[in-house]
DSSP file (Angstrom, degrees, kcal/mol; ACC not computed):
  #  RESIDUE AA STRUCTURE BP1 BP2  ACC     N-H-->O    O-->H-N    N-H-->O    O-->H-N    TCO  KAPPA ALPHA  PHI   PSI    X-CA   Y-CA   Z-CA
    1    1 A M     >        0   0    0      0, 0.0     4,-1.7     0, 0.0     5,-0.2   0.000 360.0 360.0 360.0 -27.7  211.6   68.4  -35.5
    2    2 A G  H  >  +     0   0    0      1,-0.2     4,-1.9     2,-0.2     5,-0.1   0.850 360.0  56.1 -65.2 -33.9  213.7   65.2  -35.5
    3    3 A L  H  > S+     0   0    0      2,-0.2     4,-2.3     1,-0.2    -1,-0.2   0.873 104.0  53.9 -65.8 -36.4  216.3   66.9  -33.4
    4    4 A I  H  > S+     0   0    0      1,-0.2     4,-2.7     2,-0.2     5,-0.2   0.935 109.5  46.7 -62.5 -46.2  213.7   67.7  -30.8
    5    5 A W  H  X S+     0   0    0     -4,-1.7     4,-2.4     1,-0.2    -1,-0.2   0.842 110.3  54.0 -67.4 -31.6  212.6   64.1  -30.5
    6    6 A L  H  X S+     0   0    0     -4,-1.9     4,-2.2     2,-0.2    -1,-0.2   0.911 111.1  45.4 -65.8 -42.7  216.3   63.0  -30.3
    7    7 A I  H  X S+     0   0    0     -4,-2.3     4,-2.3     2,-0.2    -2,-0.2   0.928 114.1  48.0 -66.0 -45.8  216.8   65.4  -27.4
    8    8 A V  H  X S+     0   0    0     -4,-2.7     4,-2.2     1,-0.2    -2,-0.2   0.900 112.4  49.9 -63.0 -40.1  213.6   64.3  -25.6
    9    9 A G  H  X S+     0   0    0     -4,-2.4     4,-2.4     2,-0.2    -1,-0.2   0.889 109.7  51.3 -64.6 -39.4  214.6   60.6  -26.2
   10   10 A G  H  X S+     0   0    0     -4,-2.2     4,-2.4     2,-0.2    -2,-0.2   0.899 109.9  49.0 -63.7 -41.1  218.1   61.2  -24.8
   11   11 A V  H  X S+     0   0    0     -4,-2.3     4,-2.2     2,-0.2    -2,-0.2   0.906 111.4  49.8 -64.6 -41.4  216.6   62.9  -21.7
   12   12 A A  H  X S+     0   0    0     -4,-2.2     4,-2.2     2,-0.2    -2,-0.2   0.904 111.1  49.0 -64.6 -41.0  214.2   59.9  -21.3
   13   13 A L  H  X S+     0   0    0     -4,-2.4     4,-2.5     2,-0.2     5,-0.2   0.911 109.8  52.0 -64.2 -42.6  217.1   57.4  -21.6
   14   14 A W  H  X S+     0   0    0     -4,-2.4     4,-2.4     1,-0.2    -2,-0.2   0.912 109.7  49.8 -58.2 -43.5  219.1   59.4  -19.1
   15   15 A A  H  X S+     0   0    0     -4,-2.2     4,-2.5     2,-0.2    -2,-0.2   0.908 110.8  48.9 -64.2 -42.4  216.2   59.3  -16.6
   16   16 A L  H  X S+     0   0    0     -4,-2.2     4,-1.4     2,-0.2    -2,-0.2   0.907 112.6  47.4 -65.3 -41.6  215.8   55.5  -17.1
   17   17 A V  H  < S+     0   0    0     -4,-2.5     4,-0.4     1,-0.2    -2,-0.2   0.921 114.0  47.7 -64.6 -42.6  219.5   54.8  -16.5
   18   18 A R  H >< S+     0   0    0     -4,-2.4     3,-1.3     1,-0.2    -2,-0.2   0.887 108.8  53.2 -67.2 -38.7  219.5   57.1  -13.5
   19   19 A L  H >< S+     0   0    0     -4,-2.5     3,-1.0     1,-0.3    -1,-0.2   0.796 101.7  61.2 -67.8 -26.3  216.4   55.5  -12.0
   20   20 A G  T 3< S+     0   0    0     -4,-1.4    -1,-0.3     1,-0.2    -2,-0.2   0.613  97.5  60.2 -73.2 -11.1  218.0   52.1  -12.3
   21   21 A R  T <   +     0   0    0     -3,-1.3     2,-0.5    -4,-0.4    -1,-0.2   0.078  68.9 137.3-103.5  22.4  220.9   53.1  -10.0
   22   22 A Q    <   +     0   0    0     -3,-1.0     7,-0.1     1,-0.1    -3,-0.0  -0.596  10.1 151.1 -75.4 118.6  218.7   53.9   -7.0
   23   23 A T        +     0   0    0     -2,-0.5    -1,-0.1     2,-0.1     2,-0.1   0.074  33.8 110.7-134.4  22.9  220.5   52.5   -3.9
   24   24 A E  S    S-     0   0    0      1,-0.2    99,-0.0     2,-0.1    51,-0.0  -0.413  78.1 -79.4 -96.4 171.7  219.4   54.8   -1.1
   25   25 A R     >  -     0   0    0     -2,-0.1     4,-2.8     1,-0.1     5,-0.2  -0.277  58.6 -95.1 -62.4 160.9  217.1   54.2    1.9
   26   26 A P  H  > S+     0   0    0      0, 0.0     4,-2.0     0, 0.0     5,-0.2   0.858 120.8  47.1 -54.8 -46.0  213.4   54.4    0.9
   27   27 A G  H  > S+     0   0    0      1,-0.2     4,-1.4     2,-0.2     5,-0.1   0.916 117.5  41.9 -63.9 -42.9  212.7   58.0    1.8
   28   28 A R  H  > S+     0   0    0     -3,-0.2     4,-2.1     1,-0.2    -1,-0.2   0.862 111.8  55.8 -72.7 -35.4  215.7   59.3    0.0
   29   29 A G  H  X S+     0   0    0     -4,-2.8     4,-2.3     1,-0.2    -2,-0.2   0.882 105.5  51.7 -63.9 -38.0  215.3   57.0   -3.0
   30   30 A Q  H  X S+     0   0    0     -4,-2.0     4,-2.6    -5,-0.2    -1,-0.2   0.880 108.0  52.1 -66.7 -37.0  211.7   58.3   -3.5
   31   31 A W  H  X S+     0   0    0     -4,-1.4     4,-2.8     1,-0.2    -2,-0.2   0.919 110.5  48.5 -62.8 -42.8  213.1   61.9   -3.6
   32   32 A R  H  X S+     0   0    0     -4,-2.1     4,-2.4     2,-0.2    -2,-0.2   0.901 111.5  49.0 -65.8 -40.7  215.6   60.9   -6.2
   33   33 A V  H  X S+     0   0    0     -4,-2.3     4,-2.4     2,-0.2     5,-0.2   0.951 114.6  44.8 -62.8 -49.0  213.0   59.1   -8.3
   34   34 A S  H  X S+     0   0    0     -4,-2.6     4,-2.5     1,-0.2     5,-0.2   0.922 114.3  48.6 -61.9 -44.8  210.7   62.1   -8.2
   35   35 A A  H  X S+     0   0    0     -4,-2.8     4,-2.7    -5,-0.2    -1,-0.2   0.882 111.1  51.0 -64.7 -37.7  213.4   64.6   -8.8
   36   36 A T  H  X S+     0   0    0     -4,-2.4     4,-2.5    -5,-0.2    -1,-0.2   0.926 111.8  46.3 -65.5 -44.4  214.7   62.6  -11.8
   37   37 A L  H  X S+     0   0    0     -4,-2.4     4,-2.1     2,-0.2    -2,-0.2   0.920 115.9  44.8 -65.0 -43.4  211.3   62.4  -13.4
   38   38 A V  H  X S+     0   0    0     -4,-2.5     4,-2.7     2,-0.2    -2,-0.2   0.905 113.1  51.3 -67.4 -40.6  210.5   66.1  -12.9
   39   39 A A  H  X S+     0   0    0     -4,-2.7     4,-2.8    -5,-0.2     5,-0.2   0.903 109.7  50.5 -62.7 -40.5  214.0   67.0  -14.1
   40   40 A A  H  X S+     0   0    0     -4,-2.5     4,-2.6     2,-0.2     5,-0.2   0.911 111.4  48.2 -63.0 -41.8  213.5   64.9  -17.2
   41   41 A A  H  X S+     0   0    0     -4,-2.1     4,-2.7     2,-0.2     5,-0.2   0.921 113.1  47.8 -64.5 -43.1  210.2   66.6  -17.9
   42   42 A F  H  X S+     0   0    0     -4,-2.7     4,-2.6     2,-0.2    -2,-0.2   0.922 113.3  47.4 -63.2 -44.4  211.8   70.1  -17.4
   43   43 A L  H  X S+     0   0    0     -4,-2.8     4,-2.3     2,-0.2    -2,-0.2   0.916 114.6  46.1 -65.7 -42.4  214.7   69.3  -19.6
   44   44 A G  H  X S+     0   0    0     -4,-2.6     4,-2.1    -5,-0.2    -2,-0.2   0.922 115.0  46.7 -65.1 -43.7  212.5   67.9  -22.4
   45   45 A G  H  X S+     0   0    0     -4,-2.7     4,-2.6    -5,-0.2    -2,-0.2   0.866 111.5  52.4 -65.2 -36.3  210.1   70.8  -22.1
   46   46 A G  H  X S+     0   0    0     -4,-2.6     4,-2.5    -5,-0.2    -2,-0.2   0.901 109.2  48.8 -65.9 -41.1  212.9   73.2  -22.1
   47   47 A A  H  X S+     0   0    0     -4,-2.3     4,-2.0     2,-0.2    -2,-0.2   0.905 113.0  48.1 -64.4 -40.6  214.4   71.7  -25.3
   48   48 A L  H  X S+     0   0    0     -4,-2.1     4,-1.3     2,-0.2    -2,-0.2   0.916 112.3  48.5 -65.1 -43.4  211.0   71.8  -26.9
   49   49 A A  H  <>S+     0   0    0     -4,-2.6     5,-2.4     1,-0.2     4,-0.4   0.898 111.2  50.3 -65.1 -39.9  210.5   75.5  -25.9
   50   50 A L  H ><5S+     0   0    0     -4,-2.5     3,-1.1     1,-0.2    -1,-0.2   0.889 107.8  53.6 -64.8 -38.1  213.9   76.5  -27.1
   51   51 A A  H 3<5S+     0   0    0     -4,-2.0    -1,-0.2     1,-0.2    -2,-0.2   0.806 108.9  49.6 -66.4 -28.2  213.2   74.8  -30.5
   52   52 A R  T 3<5S-     0   0    0     -4,-1.3    -1,-0.2    -3,-0.2    -2,-0.2   0.449 123.0-104.1 -90.6  -0.7  210.0   76.8  -30.8
   53   53 A G  T < 5S+     0   0    0     -3,-1.1     2,-1.6    -4,-0.4    -3,-0.2   0.495  79.2 132.0  95.6   3.2  211.8   80.1  -30.0
   54   54 A A     >< +     0   0    0     -5,-2.4     4,-2.6     1,-0.2     5,-0.2  -0.633  26.2 169.0 -88.0  80.8  210.6   80.6  -26.4
   55   55 A W  H  >  +     0   0    0     -2,-1.6     4,-2.5     2,-0.2     5,-0.2   0.871  69.1  47.9 -66.1 -41.2  214.1   81.4  -25.1
   56   56 A L  H  > S+     0   0    0      2,-0.2     4,-2.2    -3,-0.2    -1,-0.2   0.948 117.2  40.6 -67.8 -49.1  213.1   82.7  -21.7
   57   57 A I  H  > S+     0   0    0      2,-0.2     4,-2.5     1,-0.2     5,-0.2   0.919 117.3  49.6 -65.7 -43.7  210.7   79.8  -20.8
   58   58 A G  H  X S+     0   0    0     -4,-2.6     4,-2.4     1,-0.2    -2,-0.2   0.914 112.0  47.7 -62.0 -43.9  213.1   77.2  -22.4
   59   59 A G  H  X S+     0   0    0     -4,-2.5     4,-2.5    -5,-0.2    -1,-0.2   0.898 112.2  49.6 -64.0 -40.4  216.1   78.5  -20.5
   60   60 A A  H  X S+     0   0    0     -4,-2.2     4,-2.5    -5,-0.2    -2,-0.2   0.911 111.8  48.3 -66.0 -41.6  214.1   78.6  -17.2
   61   61 A L  H  X S+     0   0    0     -4,-2.5     4,-2.4     2,-0.2    -2,-0.2   0.905 113.2  47.2 -65.9 -40.5  212.9   75.0  -17.7
   62   62 A I  H  X S+     0   0    0     -4,-2.4     4,-2.6     2,-0.2     5,-0.2   0.904 112.2  50.2 -67.7 -39.8  216.4   73.8  -18.5
   63   63 A A  H  X S+     0   0    0     -4,-2.5     4,-2.3     2,-0.2    -2,-0.2   0.921 112.5  46.9 -62.9 -43.1  217.9   75.6  -15.5
   64   64 A A  H  X S+     0   0    0     -4,-2.5     4,-2.4     2,-0.2    -2,-0.2   0.896 112.4  50.4 -65.7 -39.6  215.2   74.1  -13.2
   65   65 A G  H  X S+     0   0    0     -4,-2.4     4,-2.3     2,-0.2    -2,-0.2   0.914 111.6  47.0 -64.8 -43.3  215.8   70.7  -14.7
   66   66 A L  H  X S+     0   0    0     -4,-2.6     4,-2.4     2,-0.2     5,-0.2   0.891 111.0  52.7 -65.5 -39.2  219.6   70.9  -14.2
   67   67 A Y  H  X S+     0   0    0     -4,-2.3     4,-3.0    -5,-0.2     5,-0.2   0.947 111.9  44.9 -60.9 -48.0  219.1   72.2  -10.6
   68   68 A L  H  X S+     0   0    0     -4,-2.4     4,-1.9     1,-0.2    -2,-0.2   0.894 111.7  53.3 -63.4 -39.3  216.9   69.2   -9.7
   69   69 A A  H  < S+     0   0    0     -4,-2.3     4,-0.3     1,-0.2    -1,-0.2   0.921 116.9  36.9 -62.8 -43.6  219.2   66.7  -11.4
   70   70 A F  H >< S+     0   0    0     -4,-2.4     3,-0.8     1,-0.2     4,-0.5   0.862 114.1  55.3 -79.0 -35.2  222.2   67.9   -9.5
   71   71 A A  H >< S+     0   0    0     -4,-3.0     3,-0.8    -5,-0.2    -2,-0.2   0.845 105.1  53.5 -66.6 -32.5  220.4   68.6   -6.2
   72   72 A S  T 3< S+     0   0    0     -4,-1.9    -1,-0.2    -5,-0.2    -2,-0.2   0.627 100.5  62.5 -78.5 -10.6  219.1   65.1   -6.1
   73   73 A R  T <  S+     0   0    0     -3,-0.8     2,-0.3    -4,-0.3    -1,-0.2   0.619  75.9 106.6 -85.9 -13.8  222.6   63.6   -6.5
   74   74 A I    <   -     0   0    0     -3,-0.8     2,-0.3    -4,-0.5    -3,-0.0  -0.520  61.8-150.3 -70.7 124.9  223.8   65.1   -3.2
   75   75 A R        -     0   0    0     -2,-0.3     2,-0.1     1,-0.1     3,-0.1  -0.735  16.2-111.8 -98.6 144.9  224.2   62.4   -0.7
   76   76 A A        -     0   0    0     -2,-0.3     2,-0.1     1,-0.1    -1,-0.1  -0.405  42.1 -95.4 -70.3 149.7  223.8   62.9    3.0
   77   77 A A        -     0   0    0      1,-0.1     2,-0.5    -2,-0.1    -1,-0.1  -0.413  38.9-120.7 -66.5 140.4  226.9   62.5    5.2
   78   78 A V        -     0   0    0     -2,-0.1     2,-0.2    -3,-0.1    -1,-0.1  -0.714  24.1-135.3 -86.9 127.1  227.3   59.1    6.7
   79   79 A R        -     0   0    0     -2,-0.5     2,-0.4     1,-0.1    49,-0.0  -0.482  24.5-105.3 -78.3 151.0  227.4   59.0   10.5
   80   80 A S        -     0   0    0     -2,-0.2     4,-0.2     1,-0.1    -1,-0.1  -0.645  35.8-179.7 -75.4 127.4  230.0   57.0   12.2
   81   81 A V        +     0   0    0     -2,-0.4     4,-0.5     1,-0.1     3,-0.2   0.486  61.0  84.7-106.3  -5.7  228.3   53.9   13.7
   82   82 A E  S >  S+     0   0    0      1,-0.2     3,-0.9     2,-0.2    -1,-0.1   0.884  82.7  57.8 -67.5 -38.9  231.3   52.3   15.3
   83   83 A S  T 3  S+     0   0    0      1,-0.2    -1,-0.2    -3,-0.0    -2,-0.1   0.843 112.8  35.8 -66.0 -35.3  231.2   54.2   18.6
   84   84 A G  T 3  S+     0   0    0     -3,-0.2     2,-0.4    -4,-0.2    -1,-0.2   0.335  87.1 115.0-102.8   9.2  227.7   53.2   19.7
   85   85 A M    <   -     0   0    0     -3,-0.9     2,-0.1    -4,-0.5    -4,-0.0  -0.663  52.2-149.0 -87.1 127.3  227.4   49.6   18.4
   86   86 A S     >  -     0   0    0     -2,-0.4     4,-2.2     1,-0.1     5,-0.1  -0.397  28.2-108.0 -84.2 168.7  227.1   46.9   21.0
   87   87 A V  H  > S+     0   0    0      1,-0.2     4,-2.3     2,-0.2     5,-0.2   0.885 120.9  52.2 -64.1 -38.2  228.4   43.4   20.6
   88   88 A R  H  > S+     0   0    0      2,-0.2     4,-2.5     1,-0.2    -1,-0.2   0.922 109.6  48.1 -64.5 -44.1  224.9   42.1   20.2
   89   89 A E  H  > S+     0   0    0      1,-0.2     4,-2.4     2,-0.2    -1,-0.2   0.891 111.0  52.0 -62.4 -39.0  224.1   44.6   17.5
   90   90 A A  H  X S+     0   0    0     -4,-2.2     4,-2.0     2,-0.2    -2,-0.2   0.913 110.7  47.1 -64.5 -42.4  227.4   43.7   15.7
   91   91 A R  H  X>S+     0   0    0     -4,-2.3     4,-1.8     1,-0.2     5,-1.7   0.903 112.9  49.3 -65.7 -40.7  226.5   40.0   15.8
   92   92 A D  H  <5S+     0   0    0     -4,-2.5    -2,-0.2     2,-0.2    -1,-0.2   0.883 109.6  52.4 -65.0 -37.9  223.0   40.7   14.5
   93   93 A T  H  <5S+     0   0    0     -4,-2.4    -2,-0.2     1,-0.2    -1,-0.2   0.909 118.2  35.5 -64.5 -42.6  224.4   42.9   11.7
   94   94 A L  H  <5S-     0   0    0     -4,-2.0    -1,-0.2    -5,-0.2    -2,-0.2   0.646 106.4-126.6 -86.6 -15.5  226.8   40.2   10.5
   95   95 A G  T  <5 +     0   0    0     -4,-1.8     2,-0.3     1,-0.3    -3,-0.2   0.855  61.2 135.9  74.3  35.0  224.4   37.3   11.3
   96   96 A V      < -     0   0    0     -5,-1.7    -1,-0.3    -6,-0.2    -2,-0.1  -0.802  51.0-115.2-113.6 157.9  226.9   35.4   13.4
   97   97 A G    >   -     0   0    0     -2,-0.3     3,-1.3     1,-0.1    -1,-0.1  -0.209  32.9 -99.2 -83.4 177.2  226.3   33.6   16.7
   98   98 A A  T 3  S+     0   0    0      1,-0.3    -1,-0.1    -2,-0.0    -2,-0.0   0.750 122.6  51.1 -68.9 -24.1  227.9   34.4   20.1
   99   99 A D  T 3  S+     0   0    0      2,-0.0    -1,-0.3     0, 0.0     2,-0.1   0.082  80.3 142.7-101.0  23.4  230.4   31.6   19.7
  100  100 A A    <   -     0   0    0     -3,-1.3     2,-0.1     1,-0.1    -4,-0.0  -0.383  43.2-135.5 -69.0 139.1  231.6   32.7   16.2
  101  101 A T     >  -     0   0    0     -2,-0.1     4,-2.4     1,-0.1     5,-0.2  -0.357  27.4-102.1 -85.7 171.5  235.3   32.4   15.5
  102  102 A V  H  > S+     0   0    0      1,-0.2     4,-2.5     2,-0.2     5,-0.2   0.894 124.5  52.3 -60.8 -39.8  237.5   35.0   13.8
  103  103 A E  H  > S+     0   0    0      1,-0.2     4,-2.3     2,-0.2    -1,-0.2   0.898 109.8  48.1 -64.4 -40.5  237.2   33.0   10.6
  104  104 A Q  H  > S+     0   0    0      2,-0.2     4,-2.5     1,-0.2    -2,-0.2   0.894 111.7  50.0 -67.1 -39.5  233.4   32.9   10.7
  105  105 A I  H  X S+     0   0    0     -4,-2.4     4,-2.5     2,-0.2    -2,-0.2   0.938 113.5  45.3 -63.5 -46.7  233.2   36.7   11.5
  106  106 A N  H  X S+     0   0    0     -4,-2.5     4,-2.5     2,-0.2    -2,-0.2   0.875 112.8  51.0 -66.2 -36.6  235.5   37.5    8.5
  107  107 A A  H  X S+     0   0    0     -4,-2.3     4,-2.4     2,-0.2    -2,-0.2   0.916 111.9  46.9 -66.2 -42.5  233.6   35.1    6.2
  108  108 A A  H  X S+     0   0    0     -4,-2.5     4,-2.4     2,-0.2     5,-0.2   0.913 113.3  49.1 -64.7 -42.1  230.2   36.7    7.1
  109  109 A W  H  X S+     0   0    0     -4,-2.5     4,-2.8     1,-0.2    -2,-0.2   0.924 112.3  48.0 -62.1 -44.7  231.7   40.2    6.7
  110  110 A K  H  X S+     0   0    0     -4,-2.5     4,-1.4     2,-0.2    -2,-0.2   0.899 112.0  49.4 -64.2 -41.3  233.1   39.2    3.3
  111  111 A R  H  < S+     0   0    0     -4,-2.4     4,-0.5     1,-0.2    -1,-0.2   0.928 117.0  40.5 -63.8 -46.0  229.9   37.6    2.1
  112  112 A L  H >X S+     0   0    0     -4,-2.4     4,-1.9     1,-0.2     3,-1.0   0.875 112.0  55.4 -71.9 -37.1  227.8   40.6    3.1
  113  113 A M  H 3X S+     0   0    0     -4,-2.8     4,-1.8     1,-0.3    -1,-0.2   0.787  94.3  68.9 -68.6 -26.2  230.3   43.2    1.9
  114  114 A A  H 3< S+     0   0    0     -4,-1.4    -1,-0.3     1,-0.2    -2,-0.2   0.814 114.2  28.9 -61.1 -28.5  230.2   41.7   -1.6
  115  115 A R  H <4 S+     0   0    0     -3,-1.0    -2,-0.2    -4,-0.5    -1,-0.2   0.703 121.6  50.7-101.0 -24.3  226.7   43.0   -1.9
  116  116 A A  H  < S+     0   0    0     -4,-1.9    11,-0.4     6,-0.1     7,-0.3   0.590  78.0 111.0 -94.3 -11.1  226.8   46.0    0.3
  117  117 A H  S ><>S-     0   0    0     -4,-1.8     5,-2.3    -5,-0.2     3,-2.0  -0.391  73.6-126.2 -66.4 139.3  229.9   47.8   -1.0
  118  118 A P  G > 5S+     0   0    0      0, 0.0     3,-1.1     0, 0.0    -1,-0.1   0.805 110.2  58.2 -56.7 -30.6  229.1   51.0   -2.9
  119  119 A D  G 3 5S+     0   0    0      1,-0.2    -2,-0.1     2,-0.1    -3,-0.0   0.677 106.4  49.7 -72.5 -15.8  231.0   49.8   -5.9
  120  120 A Q  G < 5S-     0   0    0     -3,-2.0    -1,-0.2    -7,-0.1    -3,-0.1   0.228 133.3 -85.2-106.1  12.1  228.7   46.8   -6.1
  121  121 A G  T < 5S+     0   0    0     -3,-1.1    -2,-0.1     1,-0.3    -5,-0.1   0.442  93.7 117.1 100.8   1.0  225.4   48.7   -5.9
  122  122 A G      < -     0   0    0     -5,-2.3     2,-0.3    -9,-0.1    -1,-0.3  -0.129  65.3 -97.5 -86.8-171.0  225.2   49.0   -2.1
  123  123 A T     >  -     0   0    0     -7,-0.3     4,-1.9     1,-0.1     5,-0.2  -0.781  15.9-126.5-111.7 156.3  225.3   52.1    0.1
  124  124 A Q  H  > S+     0   0    0     -2,-0.3     4,-2.2     1,-0.2     5,-0.2   0.851 109.9  56.5 -66.9 -34.3  228.1   53.7    1.9
  125  125 A G  H  > S+     0   0    0      2,-0.2     4,-2.1     1,-0.2    -1,-0.2   0.914 108.0  45.7 -64.7 -43.9  226.1   53.6    5.1
  126  126 A L  H  > S+     0   0    0      2,-0.2     4,-2.3     1,-0.2    -1,-0.2   0.900 112.4  51.1 -67.9 -39.8  225.6   49.9    5.1
  127  127 A A  H  X S+     0   0    0     -4,-1.9     4,-2.3   -11,-0.4    -2,-0.2   0.902 110.4  49.7 -63.0 -40.4  229.2   49.2    4.2
  128  128 A S  H  X S+     0   0    0     -4,-2.2     4,-2.5     2,-0.2    -1,-0.2   0.893 109.8  51.3 -63.8 -39.9  230.3   51.4    7.1
  129  129 A R  H  X S+     0   0    0     -4,-2.1     4,-2.3     2,-0.2    -2,-0.2   0.903 110.1  48.5 -65.4 -40.8  227.9   49.5    9.4
  130  130 A L  H  X S+     0   0    0     -4,-2.3     4,-2.4     2,-0.2    -2,-0.2   0.909 112.3  48.9 -65.2 -41.8  229.3   46.2    8.3
  131  131 A N  H  X S+     0   0    0     -4,-2.3     4,-2.6     1,-0.2    -2,-0.2   0.914 111.8  49.1 -62.4 -42.6  232.9   47.4    8.8
  132  132 A A  H  X S+     0   0    0     -4,-2.5     4,-2.4     2,-0.2    -2,-0.2   0.891 110.5  50.7 -65.0 -39.3  232.0   48.7   12.3
  133  133 A A  H  X S+     0   0    0     -4,-2.3     4,-2.1     2,-0.2    -2,-0.2   0.922 112.0  46.7 -65.4 -44.2  230.4   45.4   13.2
  134  134 A R  H  X S+     0   0    0     -4,-2.4     4,-2.4     1,-0.2     5,-0.2   0.935 113.7  48.2 -63.3 -45.4  233.4   43.4   12.2
  135  135 A D  H  X S+     0   0    0     -4,-2.6     4,-2.0     1,-0.2    -2,-0.2   0.901 110.7  51.9 -61.8 -40.2  235.8   45.8   14.0
  136  136 A R  H  X S+     0   0    0     -4,-2.4     4,-0.8     1,-0.2    -1,-0.2   0.907 113.3  43.6 -63.6 -42.1  233.7   45.6   17.1
  137  137 A L  H  < S+     0   0    0     -4,-2.1    -1,-0.2     1,-0.2    -2,-0.2   0.862 115.2  47.7 -73.5 -35.2  233.6   41.8   17.2
  138  138 A L  H  < S+     0   0    0     -4,-2.4    -2,-0.2     1,-0.2    -1,-0.2   0.791 110.3  51.9 -77.2 -26.5  237.3   41.4   16.4
  139  139 A K  H  <        0   0    0     -4,-2.0    -1,-0.2    -5,-0.2    -2,-0.2   0.658 360.0 360.0 -82.7 -16.0  238.4   44.0   19.0
  140  140 A G     <        0   0    0     -4,-0.8    -3,-0.2    -5,-0.2    -4,-0.1   0.440 360.0 360.0 103.3 360.0  236.4   42.2   21.7
């Protein structure tokens, strides 16, 4: 019985770690939270069912839990935002004025990118938008 609680505890820890990494827009983030919680419940229930000898039910619950865990990890493709961004939108995105110099634009981009980069907990979409805004302002 101790092994069952160890497995259930491991699944719960996995769910908590995964929920702490939510960096998506609100609608997608809620889907990930819900899918993670349901997947954790399925995996824990599947482990419990397998331990009690219910192989078919346990296998089905574990399969459903794994499907939800992997399906919720799929990220939507990021659209290119550079082509349709106006100079005003680019300035608003970076938070610089109309008379901003190249140094001010690069400083604003660097400051925002430090938080928005996917490696720092940001999203790929926001990082792409910041890059597009900087490129738009520097190209004229």
